[in-house]
N, C-alpha and C positions, 0 to 999 in steps of 0.2 A: 570561162571566167570563174574565179573562186566563189564559192557559196557565200562567204561573208561579205564580199563586195556586192553581190546581188541583194542580200538582205539589207545592207546599208543603204543602197539606192532606193529600195522599197520604203524603208523607214523615212528616208529623207524626203521622198516625194509625198508620202502620206502626211508628214509633219508640215511641209511647206504649203500644201494645198488643203490642210485641215480634213483630209480624207475624202475630198470631193473627186480627186483624180487618182485612179489606181493604175499602175503599169499593167499592160496587157501581156498575155502569154507570148505573143509574137516577138516581143522584145527579147525574152529569155531564150526563145528558140534561135533567134538570130545571133545572140551572143555565144550560144553553144556551137554554132557552125564555124566554118573557117573564116579567118579575117577578111577574105575577099568578098564574102557574102554579107557582111555586117552592114554595109551601106545600102543594101537593098531590102530593108525592113518593110514589109507590107507589099512588096512588089511581086507581081506574078512573073513566071519565066518569060523571057522575051521582051520585057519592058526595060527601059533604061533606068539606071539607079538614081537619076536626078528627079524623076517623077515620084519616087517612093518615099518622100519625106512626110507624108500625111499618115497620122495614126488616129484611130478613133478615140475621142475623149468623151467620157461620160460627164454630163452636167446634170445636176439635180436642182430643181427649183426649191427654194426655201420659202415656205409659206408660214406666216405667223398667224396663229389663231387669236382672235380678239380676246382680251382679258375680261373675265366676268368679275368686276369689282364687287358687285353685290354678294356674289357667292363667297368671295374672300372675306368680306365683312362678317357674313354669317358663320363661316368656319372659325374665325377668330373669336366671335362672340361666344360660341359654344365652348371653345377652349378656355377662355377667361372665366366662364361660369363654373366649369369643373375645377379650375385652379382655386376659386373661392371656396367651393364646397369642401375641398380637401379629401383625405382618405377616410375620415370618420363619418362625414355627412353624405358625401357623394354616392357611395354604394347604396345607401338606404333610400335616397330620394330620386335616384337617377331615372327609374322607370316612369314615374309620374312627371318628372321634369321634361323628359324627352317627348312624352306623348301629349301632355297638356300645356305646359308653360312655354317650352321652346318654340313650338309652332306660332304662338302668339307673339313671341319676341321677333321671330322672322318677319311676321306680318307688319309689326310696328317699324322695323328697320326698312322694309320694302316701301311702306307708305312715306317714310321720312325722306328716302333718297329717290323716290319715283320721278321727281321733277328735275333731277340733276343730270347734266350731261357727263360724258366719260371723263373729261378733264377734271370736273368738280369731284366726281366719284373717286378718281385716282388720288385725290388729296385727302380723302377720309381715312382715319385710322381708329382702331379700338384701343382704349387705354389698357395698359398692361399691369396695373397694380390694384387688384381688388382689395377692399379694406378687410382687415382681420378683426379679431375679437368679436364684438357684436355690431360692428359697423355695417351700414346698409349697402354701400357701393359695390356693384358687381363690375360694371364697366361703363364707359362713356364712348359715344361715337363723336369724334372730334374732327373739325376741319383744320388740317395742318397749316394752311395758308393764313387763315385768320386767327387760329388758336382758340376758336370758340366751339363749345359743345353744341351738337344738334339734338342729341337725345341721351338721357341718362337712365340706366337700368339699376334698380335697387331690389334688395330683399330684406324685409324686416321680420325679426323674430317677435311673435306676439304670444303672450300667455293669456289664454281664455279660461275664465273660471269654470271649473267642473270638467272642461274638455282636455286641457293640456296645452302644449305648444304647437304653433303653426308657423310656417314660413309664408309670408305674404309677398308675392312678386309683383312689382309695379314699375312704371317708368314715368319720367318727366320729360317734357318736350320744350324746345326753344320757342315753339310757336306761341306759347302762352307764358313765356319767361319762366318756365319750370315750376309754375304754380300748381297746376292740376296734378292730381294723383291718379294716373291711369292704371287701373287694376289689370293684372294678367292672370291672377289665380292664387290659390292657397294650396300648400301641401302640409299635411299633418305630420308632426314629428312623433311625439308621445307625451306622457305626463311628466316624465323626468326632464330636468333642464338639459337642453341640447349643448353639444360641445361648441367651442368657439370656431369661427370661420378660419380657413386655411390650416386647420389642425388635422 
């Protein structure tokens, strides 16, 4: 049989079975033999050709790993934080943010979602538009079904006399109707006015 026909059959089988079944080498050997032997694929000498219709088929079990929704939230939280910092602020504060502030953010997110089941966790998202200029909003964790925020993360630029500028990281929770200012920590900038967020 011509090579292009063989290749076409392999591609067709792979396409139709999404790669789960691949033709065995016995098929190609049988096609390369004389036409009288083609019906006896997989048969041993001395057996009838009627018995020979069985070919081994490989089947693989597809197992889905459970989705870790908390980890997805944390990854999105870090991404949105760095989007807010931009290329001027991010490189200068990244070490302190990663080692001091972000672990506390993770802890706050974990405490907020600890009592939720997988269905409720799956409906949570991180807002994707941090505020620019000198706005405080970094991101919110929102329930898509209700449209309500569970927790809001902010960073405020503070000028302290004699010391210079600091970034104060904090969050507000729906538990107290976003009234309490839950401090995550401060990062020193310098005495000069810092650039705007997202710059």
